[in-house]
N, C-alpha and C positions, 0 to 999 in steps of 0.2 A: 235554641238550636233548630227546633222543628219549624219555626217561622222562617229562618234563614234557608233551610232546605226546601221549604215550600216555594219561597221566592225564587230560588235557584232553578227549581224544576219548571216553574212557570216561565222564567226567562228563557230557558232552553227550548221549551215548547214554542214560544212566540218566535224565537230566532229561527227554529226549524221551519215553522210555517212561512216565515218571511223568505227564507232561502228557497223553499219549494215553490212558492207562489211567484218568485222572480222569473221562472222559466217561461211564463205566459203573461204577456202584457198587452192584452187586447185593446183595440180602440173600438168601443161599442157605440153604435150609431142609433139614434132614435128612429124607429121604423116609420114614423110619420114625417120624417124630415124631407123637405122638398128640394133643398139645395145643399150640396156637400162641398166644402172647401178642404183641400188636402195639401199640406206642404210636403214636397218631396224633393230632396236635394236643394237645388237653387230655384225650383219652379213651384208655383202654386197651381194645382189642378182644381178646376171648378166644374161642377156638373149639376144639372137638375135630375131628379130621380122620380120615376113612376112608382106609385105605391104598390101596384099589384105584383110586379115581379122585380122591382128595383132596377129597371132598365135605366142606365145613365145616358144623358145627352151632354156631351162635353162643351163647355163654353170658353170663349176667350175673355180677356179682361174687360171688354165692352159688352159682355153678355151675348155676343153673337155665337152661333153654332160653330164649333171648332172643327175644321176639316182634319181628319186623320187618314193615314194610309192603311188602316185596319178597321175591321168591324168588331163590335162587342155585342153579344147576345146574352143578356142576363137571364139566369134560370134559378129556380128554387127547387131543391130536391131534399128528400128525407134521408137522414143518417140513422144508422142503427143505434146511435146514441139517443134517438128519440126526438132530435132537434131538426127543424127545417134549416137548411144551409143555403147560402147564396153563392152562386158560381157564375163565371163568365166564360162563354165560348168565344175565343178570339181568333180571327182569321185575317190574313193579308188580303187587301183589295187588288194587289198588283202581281204578287208572286204566286205561281202555280203550286198547289199542294204537293209535297214530296212523298206523301204516303205515311208520314210519321207524326203521331200526335203526342204532345208533351203534356203530362199531368203535373202541374206545378204545386208543390208543397211549400208554402212560404214560411218566413221567419216568425219569431215569437212576438212581434209587435205590429202596430198599424193594422191595416186591412187591405183588401184587394185593390182599392183605389190608388194606394201608393205602392203596394207590393208587386203589382203586375208590371210595373216599370222595370223590375229587375230581370224579367224573362222575355219581354216583347222584342228586344233586339234580335232574337232568333227567328222572328217572323220573316225577316228578309231572306232567310235561307230555305223557305218553303214549308216550315212546320206550321201546324195549327196547335193551339194551346188551350187547355182548360185550367183556369185558376179558380180557387174557391176560398171561402173563409171558414175556419174552424168554428166550433160552437163558441158563442160569446164574442166573436170578432165581427166588426162591421154590422151588416144586416142579418147575420146568422143568429139563430136563437140559442139559448141554453147557457151553460156554465163552462168557462174555459179551464178545464182540468185535463190532466194528461190522459186519463182513460177515455175521455170523450174525443180528444184529438186523434188517438189511435183508431177509434171506431169511425171517426169522420174521414180519415185518410182512406180506409178500406172501402167505405161507402162511396166516396168520390170516384174511386176506380171502378166500382160496380156501375155507377151512373154512366161514366164514360164508355165503358165496355158495351153497355146496352143502348146507348143513344145512337140514333140513326146517322148523325153527322160524324161519328167516329167508327162506324162499321167498316170492317175490312182494312183498318189501318194498324200499323205497328204502334204500340203504346209504350212510351218510356216515362218513368217517373223521374222528375227533376226536382230534387229537394235542396232548398237553400237554408243553411244554418240549422235552426230547430227542425225545419222541414227535411233537411238532410239526415238528421238523426232519426226522424220518423220514418223516412224512406228505408233506411237500413234496418229499422226495427220490424217493419211489416213485409219486407221484401220476400222472405221465404214463404209467408202465408199467401201471398198473391202471385207467386212465381209463374203459375200457369197462364195468367192473364196479361203478362207484360213481357216485353222483349229485353228489358234491362233497366238499370237504375243509374242515375247521375246524382252525385252527392257533392255539393259545393259548400265550402266554408262551415262544415258541420263539426260538432263536438262528438267525441267517442261515446262517453257516458255522462249522465247528469252529475255523478260524483266527480268525474275528471274535471269538468268545466268549473264546478263549484270549488274544487281545490285550487284552481288557478287564482281565484279571488280571495279565498278564505283558508287556504292551506288545509291542515288536518281537520279543522272545524267543518269545512265544506264537505269532506268525505263522511264525517260522522253524522252531520245534521241532515244531509240530503238523501231522500229516498230514491232507490233505483227500481222502480216498478217494472220497467222493461229495459233490457240491456241490448243496445244496438250491436255491440261487439259479439255477443253470443248469437244473436239472431242472424247477422249477416253471414256467419259461417255456414248457415243452413241453405243459403241461396247459391244457385249454380248457373245463373245466367250472367251476361256481361255487366261489369260494374266499372263506372268511370268516377274516380274521386278527383275533384278539382279543389285546390286550396292555394291561397296566396301566402307567400312568405312575408308580406307586408300587412297581413290581417291582424288588426289590433283588437278585435272582438273575440275571435276564436283562434288560439295559437295553431300554427301550422302542424305541430307534432300531434295534435289531437285528430286532425284529419288523416294524418299518416297512419295512426293507429287503426282507423277504419279500413284503410287500404290494406294494411298488413293482415288484418283479420279476414278479409274477403277471399273467396276462391277465384281461381282463374276461370274464364278470361277476365282480367282486370287491368286497369291502367291508372297511374297517378299522373295527373297533369298539374305541374307546379307553375303557378303564375305569380304576377305581382299585382299591384293596385289594391284598393281597400276591400273590405268585407262585402261579399255578395255582388261583385261587379264583373264577374267573368264574362257573361254574355255581352256586356257593353264594350269591353275592350278586347275580347278574344272570341267574338262570335263565330268567325269563319273556322277557326281551329276547333272550337267546341262542336259546331255543326258537322264538320267532317268526321269527328270522333263518334258522334252519336249515330250518324249514318253507317259507319263501320260497325258499331255495336250490333245493329239490326242484322248484319250479315253473319255475325258470329254465334247467334243464339242457337 
């Protein structure tokens, strides 16, 4: 009987670890790598990388330098997690800056080479964007655990706030999926430094999304170290929740729970299309709503 109980406890422990680890699926890159190939949707992105600051140079299929309508400046900054993180300052070459900077919190997998594709459609509306990788993602150092991700998000905002290229601009946090949950979690803590929060395709709590896939076992086995629903109630600046009714990764009703928990001023923008594709298909609408948010703060 003792052996059976021991095996059962070990099985539950391993299952619990597996559930909790599933929230972060980083793509870690060798920091000495000179060429990166990234598959994103139907395209393959190729880039050479400078070792000092991981500055990318994008290439076409024939290894010619790829012309883009935006610039990328790669930087390395220190997180309070103790890890050096890699980020990109992205600006349009053609569209004048509208005075609003977007700090992008990306999803739970990949890294900025593919994740930045989710947010750059908004460049055409005058925003400048800062994207970065959490600890253990891409060229960022450290371990990809939830407590590090929270520290990384707060540290990224501090970096943006104090960087000369973002001085005197309105700062909006734009979180996709896991990044949306993160944005809701830290919003109150950083309220004085931002003008609002955009949350797209995000889950309400870790237990909620786990229960969608594992029912009662998900709620039991998953830890809720930080609760986005509790924390967003402490935030009192504009909140825009974007969620697709066709989202097959994070169900619509979990995004609606975040909206319901948030204070006014808030808006729920219901869209269609797949997970995290709002800027691609609804860029003008989202742009107009973000600009309006900065007037409400």
